[in-house]
C-alpha positions in Angstrom: 61.1 162.7 174.3 60.0 160.3 177.0 57.7 162.0 179.5 59.7 160.6 182.4 63.0 161.9 181.2 64.5 164.9 183.1 66.5 167.6 181.3 68.7 169.5 183.6 70.8 172.6 182.8 73.7 173.7 184.8 75.2 177.2 184.3 78.6 178.4 185.9 79.7 181.9 185.4 83.3 182.2 184.1 85.7 183.4 186.8 82.9 185.2 188.2 84.4 187.7 190.6 87.4 188.5 188.2 85.1 188.9 185.2 82.9 191.4 187.1 85.9 193.5 187.9 87.2 193.3 184.3 83.7 194.3 183.0 83.7 197.4 185.2 87.3 198.2 184.4 87.9 197.3 180.6 91.6 198.3 181.0 92.1 195.1 182.9 91.1 193.0 179.8 93.9 190.7 178.8 95.8 191.0 182.0 96.0 188.3 184.9 93.4 189.5 187.4 93.3 187.9 190.9 90.6 188.6 193.4 91.4 187.8 197.1 93.0 189.4 200.1 95.1 186.5 201.8 93.6 183.7 199.8 92.6 183.7 196.1 88.9 183.4 195.7 89.0 183.4 191.9 91.3 184.6 189.1 90.8 184.9 185.4 92.2 182.6 182.7 95.1 184.8 182.0 96.2 184.4 185.6 95.8 180.6 185.6 98.4 180.4 182.8 100.8 181.2 185.7 99.7 178.2 187.8 97.4 180.3 189.9 94.1 178.9 191.1 91.4 179.3 193.8 92.4 178.8 197.5 96.1 179.5 196.7 97.7 182.0 199.1 98.0 185.4 197.6 101.6 185.5 198.8 102.4 182.4 196.7 100.5 183.9 193.8 102.6 187.0 193.8 105.6 185.0 193.6 104.4 183.1 190.5 102.7 186.1 188.9 104.4 189.3 190.3 102.8 191.5 187.5 99.3 190.3 188.2 96.4 192.7 189.1 95.5 191.9 192.8 92.1 193.1 193.9 90.2 193.0 197.1 86.9 191.0 197.3 83.8 193.2 196.9 81.1 190.9 198.2 78.3 193.5 197.9 79.0 194.1 194.3 79.2 190.4 193.4 76.0 189.7 195.3 74.1 192.4 193.2 75.3 191.0 190.0 74.4 187.5 191.2 70.9 188.6 192.0 70.5 190.1 188.6 71.6 186.8 187.1 69.1 184.8 189.3 66.3 187.1 188.4 67.0 186.5 184.7 67.0 182.7 185.2 63.7 183.0 187.3 62.0 184.5 184.2 62.3 181.1 182.6 61.0 178.9 185.5 60.9 178.6 189.3 62.4 175.1 189.1 65.8 176.4 189.9 68.4 175.5 192.6 71.0 178.3 193.0 74.0 176.5 194.7 76.4 179.6 194.8 76.4 183.3 193.6 77.7 182.1 190.2 76.1 178.8 189.5 72.8 176.9 189.6 70.7 174.0 188.2 67.6 174.7 186.2 65.1 171.9 185.2 64.2 172.6 181.6 62.3 169.3 180.8 59.1 171.2 179.8 60.8 174.5 178.5 63.1 172.9 176.0 60.2 171.3 174.1 59.7 174.8 172.5 63.1 174.9 171.1 64.5 173.2 167.9 67.4 171.6 169.9 69.6 171.7 173.0 72.1 173.8 171.1 69.6 176.5 170.3 68.4 176.8 173.9 71.9 176.9 175.4 73.0 179.6 173.1 69.9 181.7 173.8 70.4 181.2 177.5 74.1 182.4 177.3 73.2 185.4 175.1 70.5 186.5 177.6 72.9 186.6 180.4 75.7 188.3 178.4 73.3 190.9 177.0 72.0 191.9 180.5 75.2 191.5 182.5 78.1 191.6 180.1 79.3 188.3 181.6 79.9 184.9 180.0 79.1 181.5 181.4 79.6 177.9 180.6 76.7 175.6 180.1 76.1 171.9 180.6 72.9 170.1 179.8 72.4 166.5 181.0 69.7 163.9 182.1 70.4 164.5 185.8 72.2 167.1 188.0 75.5 165.0 188.0 75.8 164.9 184.1 74.8 168.6 183.8 77.5 169.6 186.3 80.3 167.7 184.7 79.2 168.9 181.2 79.4 172.5 182.3 83.0 172.0 183.5 84.1 170.3 180.3 84.6 173.4 178.1 85.4 176.4 180.2 85.3 179.2 179.6 82.2 179.9 177.6 81.6 176.5 176.4 78.5 174.3 175.9 78.4 170.5 176.5 75.6 168.0 176.4 75.3 164.5 178.0 72.0 163.3 177.0 71.9 159.8 178.4 73.8 157.2 180.4 75.5 155.9 177.1 76.9 159.4 176.4 77.9 159.7 180.2 79.9 156.4 179.8 81.7 157.7 176.8 82.4 161.0 178.5 83.7 159.7 181.9 85.4 156.4 181.4 88.8 157.7 180.4 88.8 160.4 183.1 90.6 160.5 186.4 88.6 159.8 189.6 89.1 163.5 190.8 86.5 164.5 188.3 83.7 162.8 190.3 81.9 165.0 192.9 82.7 163.7 196.4 86.2 162.6 195.5 88.6 165.1 197.1 92.4 165.0 197.7 92.1 162.5 200.7 89.7 160.1 198.9 92.0 160.1 195.9 94.9 159.1 198.1 92.8 156.3 199.7 91.8 155.0 196.2 95.3 155.5 194.9 96.6 153.0 197.5 94.3 150.4 195.8 95.5 151.4 192.3 92.2 153.0 191.6 93.1 156.1 189.6 90.7 156.3 186.6 86.9 156.2 186.5 87.3 152.9 184.6 89.2 151.4 187.6 86.2 152.2 189.8 83.8 150.4 187.3 85.9 147.2 187.7 85.1 146.7 191.4 82.0 145.8 193.2 79.7 148.0 195.3 80.6 145.9 198.4 84.4 146.4 197.8 84.0 150.2 197.3 82.0 150.4 200.5 84.7 148.6 202.4 87.3 151.1 201.1 85.3 154.3 201.5 82.6 153.6 203.9 79.0 152.6 203.4 77.4 155.9 202.2 80.4 157.4 200.4 81.2 154.1 198.7 77.7 153.8 197.4 77.6 157.4 196.2 80.8 157.1 194.2 79.7 153.7 192.8 76.6 155.2 191.4 78.1 158.6 190.3 80.8 156.7 188.2 77.9 154.9 186.4 76.0 158.2 185.9 73.3 157.5 188.4 72.0 160.5 190.3 68.3 160.8 191.3 68.7 164.1 193.2 65.9 166.6 192.2 66.3 170.3 191.4 65.3 171.6 194.8 63.8 175.1 194.4 63.1 175.1 198.2 66.6 175.4 199.4 66.1 176.0 203.1 68.6 178.0 205.2 69.6 175.8 208.2 72.1 178.3 209.7 73.5 181.9 209.3 77.1 182.4 210.1 80.0 185.0 209.9 83.8 184.6 210.3 86.7 186.8 210.3 90.4 185.9 209.8 93.1 188.2 211.3 96.4 189.0 209.8 98.0 189.5 213.3 97.1 186.9 216.0 94.7 187.9 218.7 95.7 187.8 222.2 93.7 190.4 224.1 90.6 189.0 225.9 88.6 192.2 225.8 89.3 192.7 222.0 88.4 189.1 221.3 85.1 189.6 223.1 84.4 192.9 221.2 85.1 191.0 217.9 82.7 188.3 218.8 80.1 191.0 219.6 80.7 192.6 216.2 80.2 189.2 214.5 77.0 188.6 216.5 75.6 192.0 215.4 76.2 191.3 211.8 74.8 187.7 212.0 71.8 188.9 214.0 71.2 191.5 211.4 71.0 188.9 208.7 68.7 186.7 210.9 66.2 189.6 211.1 66.4 190.4 207.4 65.6 186.8 206.6 62.9 186.8 209.3 64.3 183.7 211.1 64.4 182.9 214.8 67.3 180.8 216.2 67.7 178.1 218.8 71.3 177.4 218.8 74.4 179.6 219.0 77.9 178.3 218.1 81.3 180.0 218.5 84.3 179.1 216.3 87.9 179.6 217.0 91.0 178.8 214.8 94.3 179.1 216.7 97.7 180.0 215.2 98.6 176.4 215.2 95.5 175.8 212.9 93.6 173.9 215.5 89.9 174.6 215.3 87.5 174.4 218.2 83.7 175.1 218.4 81.5 175.7 221.4 77.7 175.4 221.1 74.6 175.9 223.3 71.0 175.5 222.6 67.9 177.1 224.2 64.4 175.6 225.0 62.8 178.1 222.6 63.8 179.9 219.4 64.5 183.6 219.7 65.4 186.8 217.7 66.3 188.7 220.8 69.9 189.9 220.5 70.4 190.4 224.3 69.3 186.8 224.9 72.0 185.7 222.3 74.6 187.9 223.9 74.0 186.2 227.3 74.3 182.7 225.6 77.5 183.9 223.9 79.0 185.0 227.1 78.5 181.6 228.6 80.2 180.0 225.6 83.0 182.6 225.7 84.0 181.7 229.1 84.6 178.1 228.0 87.2 179.1 225.3 90.9 178.9 225.9 92.2 182.4 225.4 95.9 181.6 226.4 96.7 180.7 222.8 97.0 183.0 219.9 93.9 183.1 217.6 93.7 183.7 213.9 90.0 183.2 213.2 86.7 184.0 215.0 83.3 182.8 213.9 79.7 182.7 215.0 76.9 180.6 213.7 73.1 180.8 214.5 71.5 177.5 213.9 68.2 175.5 214.3 66.4 178.3 212.5 62.6 178.7 212.4 60.4 180.9 210.4 57.8 181.0 213.0 57.3 184.6 214.4 55.6 183.2 217.4 56.9 179.9 219.0 54.3 177.8 220.7 55.8 176.5 223.9 55.3 172.8 224.5 54.2 171.5 228.0 57.7 170.2 228.5 59.1 173.7 227.8 56.8 175.3 230.2 57.6 172.9 232.9 61.3 173.3 232.4 60.9 177.1 232.6 58.8 176.7 235.9 61.4 174.5 237.4 64.2 177.0 236.5 62.2 179.8 238.1 61.6 177.9 241.3 65.2 177.1 241.5 66.2 180.7 241.0 63.6 181.8 243.6 65.1 179.3 246.0 68.7 180.4 245.4 67.5 184.1 246.2 65.8 183.0 249.4 68.9 181.2 250.5 71.1 184.2 249.7 68.8 186.6 251.7 68.7 184.2 254.5 72.5 184.1 254.7 72.6 187.9 254.6 70.2 188.3 257.5 72.3 185.8 259.6 75.4 187.8 259.0 
């Protein structure tokens, strides 16, 4: 093996939420199991035979699969199992990038040298997870993150696929539809479809300049490279948290102002708790509202300094709350704490200090004017 060649593994737990529920309730085995309250978060492969899939409304799913087992999402349980899986992976190496509760990238460039083959290592990886959790996963091993991810999707559930170099990538991808490429969603497919670009092989026939003109500079370049198996992203074990958020969707539309405020307060308390647990301070607060007509608005405000004080955040939230149109019916509320800092003590800059002094002077002046007016009266 060449020293500069990277070897990346991508693992993806099979129908994770549903598999955890079936593991804990063996009587569900062989039956279509769907996890989700209003929208499907995941369903097992028996349910998928009925045309069910993630993001489908549960109402529609019940029409297609009336005899399915419909379960509520148990986030705490899934998080516990996810942590167990992550700890198992971290026994191998700390060169791991967890991208969701049920999947992650692992750089195995050095580790795999101790094994006879990719096949031997992949099977041992799968056996280790099954032995400790009772769950199965699909494995992809590639020469970069892109190839590893596509490989893990190739033989689900429980499959193992290898794409060892660009030559094997070309053989794997050329006859596939463009939707297989990360970054190509429904809208991008439609745009490419108007140009009769449907297969990856179609993308390979056009120039980088032409693709940029169709999709925009950055996205065009990314798709151009991905279709050729080029991906220089590293496995980032230092995945930083940029924000912490919570949302809630309501079955019945919200109209009462006091109730909406109380719900925002509940969301703030939950989000603030996570902020403290993760030992972050925040500088920006954002409120999110989705109306009954599906229109989404956000209102944000930033402070001069970072804080972890919930009373300060409540005052900031109240200012934003007053800017929201509450005449329309609301279906979703959300709160986001952003511009996070791990510093326990924030050193004020001279500019911060001067701004604070100015604000205090203005406040003192306002108080003097008010007192003066009161005395005149």
